[in-house]
MIDOSE-930197 format. One line per field, with one value per residue (C-alpha): residue number from 1; chain; x negated, y, z negated. Coordinates in nm, 3 decimals. Each point is the difference from the previous one (the first is absolute). Example, Ala and Ser with C-alpha at 12.3 -4.5 7.8 and 13.67 -1.06 7.14 Angstrom:
# residues 2
i c(1|2)
ch c(A|A)
east c(-1.230|-0.137)
north c(-0.450|0.344)
up c(-0.780|0.066)
***
This chain:
# residues 271
i c(1|2|3|4|5|6|7|8|9|10|11|12|13|14|15|16|17|18|19|20|21|22|23|24|25|26|27|28|29|30|31|32|33|34|35|36|37|38|39|40|41|42|43|44|45|46|47|48|49|50|51|52|53|54|55|56|57|58|59|60|61|62|63|64|65|66|67|68|69|70|71|72|73|74|75|76|77|78|79|80|81|82|83|84|85|86|87|88|89|90|91|92|93|94|95|96|97|98|99|100|101|102|103|104|105|106|107|108|109|110|111|112|113|114|115|116|117|118|119|120|121|122|123|124|125|126|127|128|129|130|131|132|133|134|135|136|137|138|139|140|141|142|143|144|145|146|147|148|149|150|151|152|153|154|155|156|157|158|159|160|161|162|163|164|165|166|167|168|169|170|171|172|173|174|175|176|177|178|179|180|181|182|183|184|185|186|187|188|189|190|191|192|193|194|195|196|197|198|199|200|201|202|203|204|205|206|207|208|209|210|211|212|213|214|215|216|217|218|219|220|221|222|223|224|225|226|227|228|229|230|231|232|233|234|235|236|237|238|239|240|241|242|243|244|245|246|247|248|249|250|251|252|253|254|255|256|257|258|259|260|261|262|263|264|265|266|267|268|269|270|271)
ch c(A|A|A|A|A|A|A|A|A|A|A|A|A|A|A|A|A|A|A|A|A|A|A|A|A|A|A|A|A|A|A|A|A|A|A|A|A|A|A|A|A|A|A|A|A|A|A|A|A|A|A|A|A|A|A|A|A|A|A|A|A|A|A|A|A|A|A|A|A|A|A|A|A|A|A|A|A|A|A|A|A|A|A|A|A|A|A|A|A|A|A|A|A|A|A|A|A|A|A|A|A|A|A|A|A|A|A|A|A|A|A|A|A|A|A|A|A|A|A|A|A|A|A|A|A|A|A|A|A|A|A|A|A|A|A|A|A|A|A|A|A|A|A|A|A|A|A|A|A|A|A|A|A|A|A|A|A|A|A|A|A|A|A|A|A|A|A|A|A|A|A|A|A|A|A|A|A|A|A|A|A|A|A|A|A|A|A|A|A|A|A|A|A|A|A|A|A|A|A|A|A|A|A|A|A|A|A|A|A|A|A|A|A|A|A|A|A|A|A|A|A|A|A|A|A|A|A|A|A|A|A|A|A|A|A|A|A|A|A|A|A|A|A|A|A|A|A|A|A|A|A|A|A|A|A|A|A|A|A|A|A|A|A|A|A|A|A|A|A|A|A)
east c(-13.081|0.154|0.362|0.257|0.350|0.318|0.062|0.294|-0.240|-0.288|-0.061|0.297|-0.163|-0.118|-0.278|0.120|-0.257|-0.038|0.370|0.177|-0.007|-0.342|-0.144|-0.339|-0.255|-0.018|-0.367|0.064|0.317|-0.176|-0.289|0.234|0.202|-0.308|-0.142|0.316|-0.049|0.240|-0.060|0.155|0.280|-0.145|0.255|0.282|-0.112|0.117|-0.131|-0.146|0.246|-0.116|0.127|-0.065|-0.210|-0.233|-0.096|-0.316|-0.132|0.017|-0.187|-0.145|0.242|0.078|0.318|0.343|0.159|0.357|0.008|0.253|0.090|0.010|0.180|0.310|0.071|-0.210|-0.311|0.049|-0.216|-0.303|-0.101|0.044|-0.228|-0.254|-0.020|-0.089|-0.268|-0.153|0.009|0.238|0.248|0.351|0.238|0.306|0.129|0.234|0.205|0.272|0.318|0.010|0.299|0.256|0.274|-0.042|-0.159|0.115|-0.137|-0.328|-0.014|0.061|-0.292|-0.223|0.114|-0.072|-0.346|-0.077|0.119|-0.216|-0.306|0.044|0.044|-0.312|-0.194|-0.103|0.225|-0.006|0.330|-0.089|-0.063|0.315|0.141|0.176|0.254|0.067|0.359|0.094|0.059|0.376|0.290|0.047|0.283|0.098|-0.304|-0.245|0.154|0.008|-0.373|-0.055|0.193|-0.243|-0.300|0.141|0.106|-0.358|-0.139|-0.190|-0.003|0.133|-0.198|0.177|-0.134|0.058|-0.158|-0.204|-0.193|0.311|0.278|0.269|-0.191|0.085|0.316|0.273|0.027|0.333|-0.165|-0.293|0.239|0.188|-0.325|-0.094|0.345|-0.027|-0.335|0.118|0.327|-0.211|-0.253|-0.268|-0.315|-0.088|-0.281|0.023|-0.219|-0.062|0.115|-0.059|-0.319|0.149|0.154|0.309|0.249|-0.101|0.107|-0.187|0.100|0.065|-0.201|-0.132|0.100|0.355|0.002|-0.127|0.266|0.276|-0.088|0.013|0.332|0.149|-0.117|0.166|0.331|-0.006|0.249|-0.106|0.058|-0.229|-0.271|0.021|-0.017|-0.314|-0.161|0.085|-0.119|-0.288|-0.009|-0.351|0.014|0.326|-0.127|-0.327|0.199|0.208|-0.029|-0.152|-0.050|0.024|0.050|-0.316|0.153|0.213|-0.182|-0.341|-0.210|-0.008|-0.239|-0.158|-0.269|-0.094|-0.094|-0.124|0.341|0.195|-0.287|-0.001|0.378|-0.015|-0.272|0.194|0.306|-0.202|0.048|-0.372|-0.150)
north c(7.326|0.192|-0.078|0.258|0.090|0.084|0.376|-0.055|-0.134|0.241|0.236|-0.153|-0.029|0.269|-0.155|0.028|-0.234|0.207|-0.028|-0.290|-0.292|0.020|0.266|-0.003|0.240|0.312|-0.044|-0.363|0.090|0.284|-0.228|-0.275|0.250|0.140|-0.347|-0.147|-0.117|-0.098|-0.364|0.057|0.236|0.348|0.075|-0.061|0.284|0.360|0.173|-0.047|0.074|0.162|0.227|0.372|-0.044|-0.231|0.258|0.132|-0.359|-0.057|0.308|-0.073|-0.282|0.018|-0.212|0.163|0.030|-0.034|0.186|-0.084|0.310|-0.103|0.310|0.192|0.231|0.278|-0.216|-0.085|0.275|-0.072|-0.335|0.137|0.292|-0.224|-0.228|0.301|0.115|-0.348|-0.059|-0.296|-0.106|0.036|-0.216|0.009|0.116|-0.217|0.123|-0.164|0.168|-0.023|0.211|-0.280|0.234|0.234|-0.184|0.252|0.290|-0.185|-0.057|0.372|0.086|-0.236|0.157|0.350|-0.111|-0.152|0.316|0.218|-0.220|0.018|0.378|0.035|-0.211|-0.271|-0.264|-0.045|-0.019|-0.339|-0.168|-0.197|0.010|-0.312|0.042|-0.308|-0.048|-0.222|-0.374|0.042|-0.077|0.314|0.177|0.367|0.140|-0.222|0.091|0.370|-0.013|-0.186|0.281|0.257|-0.205|-0.046|0.363|0.111|-0.261|-0.176|-0.379|-0.264|-0.250|-0.320|-0.225|-0.356|-0.185|0.017|-0.197|-0.157|-0.188|0.253|0.268|-0.173|0.162|-0.223|-0.037|0.187|0.296|0.003|-0.015|0.299|0.196|-0.076|0.107|0.323|0.083|-0.079|0.189|0.307|-0.071|-0.002|-0.213|-0.202|-0.203|-0.285|-0.078|-0.307|-0.355|-0.043|-0.208|-0.270|0.011|-0.207|0.004|-0.233|-0.085|0.294|0.276|0.151|-0.048|0.287|-0.177|-0.025|0.374|0.083|-0.222|0.128|0.361|-0.063|-0.184|0.281|0.257|-0.204|0.011|-0.334|-0.043|0.024|-0.376|-0.069|0.225|-0.173|-0.340|0.110|0.114|-0.337|-0.212|-0.241|-0.115|0.118|-0.104|0.186|0.312|-0.011|-0.013|0.311|0.307|0.268|0.266|0.350|-0.105|0.173|0.337|-0.064|-0.257|0.166|-0.212|-0.176|0.018|-0.330|-0.089|-0.286|0.017|-0.358|-0.156|0.189|-0.058|-0.374|-0.019|0.177|-0.232|-0.306|0.123|0.047|0.377|0.078|-0.037)
up c(-8.469|-0.291|-0.091|0.103|-0.111|0.180|-0.035|-0.235|-0.267|0.053|-0.296|-0.181|-0.344|-0.238|-0.207|-0.360|-0.154|-0.319|-0.086|-0.178|0.021|0.170|-0.232|0.172|-0.147|0.217|0.107|0.099|0.192|0.186|0.094|0.123|0.201|0.169|0.075|0.155|0.360|0.281|-0.095|-0.343|0.090|0.047|0.274|-0.248|-0.226|0.031|-0.312|-0.345|-0.282|-0.321|-0.277|0.007|-0.314|0.195|0.262|-0.171|-0.012|0.378|0.116|0.343|0.086|0.371|0.003|0.037|-0.344|-0.122|-0.330|-0.270|-0.201|-0.366|-0.121|0.102|0.291|-0.153|0.035|0.366|0.154|-0.219|0.155|0.352|-0.077|-0.174|0.304|0.209|-0.242|-0.025|0.375|-0.031|0.271|-0.140|0.205|-0.231|-0.336|-0.209|-0.292|-0.211|-0.120|-0.380|-0.098|0.004|-0.122|0.297|0.291|0.259|-0.205|-0.043|0.375|0.062|-0.229|0.197|0.327|-0.136|-0.114|0.341|0.177|-0.224|0.052|0.375|-0.003|-0.215|0.248|-0.246|0.159|0.375|0.185|0.145|-0.338|-0.091|-0.352|-0.128|-0.279|-0.211|-0.115|-0.294|0.042|-0.033|0.225|0.211|-0.176|0.032|-0.184|0.190|0.335|-0.087|-0.067|0.329|0.173|-0.144|0.113|0.349|0.033|-0.063|0.244|-0.277|-0.021|-0.238|-0.206|-0.101|-0.277|0.116|-0.290|-0.316|-0.256|-0.152|0.181|-0.094|0.192|0.330|0.141|0.137|0.374|-0.014|-0.175|0.242|0.296|-0.142|-0.035|0.360|0.119|-0.199|0.159|0.352|-0.047|-0.079|0.278|-0.269|0.023|-0.309|-0.147|-0.248|-0.293|-0.217|0.053|0.374|-0.013|0.222|0.345|-0.078|-0.287|-0.284|-0.353|-0.157|0.239|0.341|0.319|0.209|0.322|-0.138|-0.074|0.349|0.160|-0.229|0.077|0.374|-0.039|-0.209|0.254|0.276|-0.186|-0.179|-0.282|-0.364|-0.032|0.296|-0.141|-0.339|0.169|0.187|-0.324|-0.154|0.293|-0.055|0.363|0.081|0.366|0.061|-0.172|0.194|0.326|-0.078|0.222|-0.225|0.266|-0.141|-0.362|-0.125|0.077|-0.309|-0.216|0.010|-0.239|-0.334|-0.291|-0.099|-0.251|0.234|0.367|0.014|-0.069|0.272|0.241|-0.069|0.049|0.335|0.119|-0.113|0.189|0.317|0.000|0.019|0.346)
***
């Protein structure tokens, strides 16, 4: 019998094998993605993540694709249109705000570009757009940009790690990001640093983030949310009620599927 997942973990990971620190060659990553079976975590995977510049190299790929826009707002429509012309399944667009001096203005330009792409018919209404905000504490500028994203019913992208230790946000910062998203009733995804289920020396755990999001949604205090993000009690985290949390924490990008899969099996969360 094939292993099966609880619904809260199904399609939780976007396969970002070509991104750091994995840096798998694109052909190898595509082949591994296509060959993955239920025995090695296929049910965990939602989409394959690649850059817009990679699209011509995956012509004919049948997997749903999350496309990272490498340019600014003006280049957002191009990848959506190219997916249509190449017969690729676009499941999400992801774009980072780069104008650090005017985050809200940058967010408005992204919103305008998304609206134009939808009106022109190159971007379907049901394809979500994730807007990545900087890895800063959410001050006025950060929150103003989040307001623009939420007002347009786009989604947030939160970078929870990176190649170097200083790229891992503190638990207090991550808790503030989660609160900001929930306050605006805005779904979010995470990217980077969530290879393991439980908090460890090198970074955050995806099970911690799921539990912290549910706790914050239920009205937990900021201190309680931070404590949940910091917890290393795997058994306690595995026993948490996570019902409904995926409405808000939609997925996370990971260059590894094997590590999260192994953790879930070790915790007894794979039937």
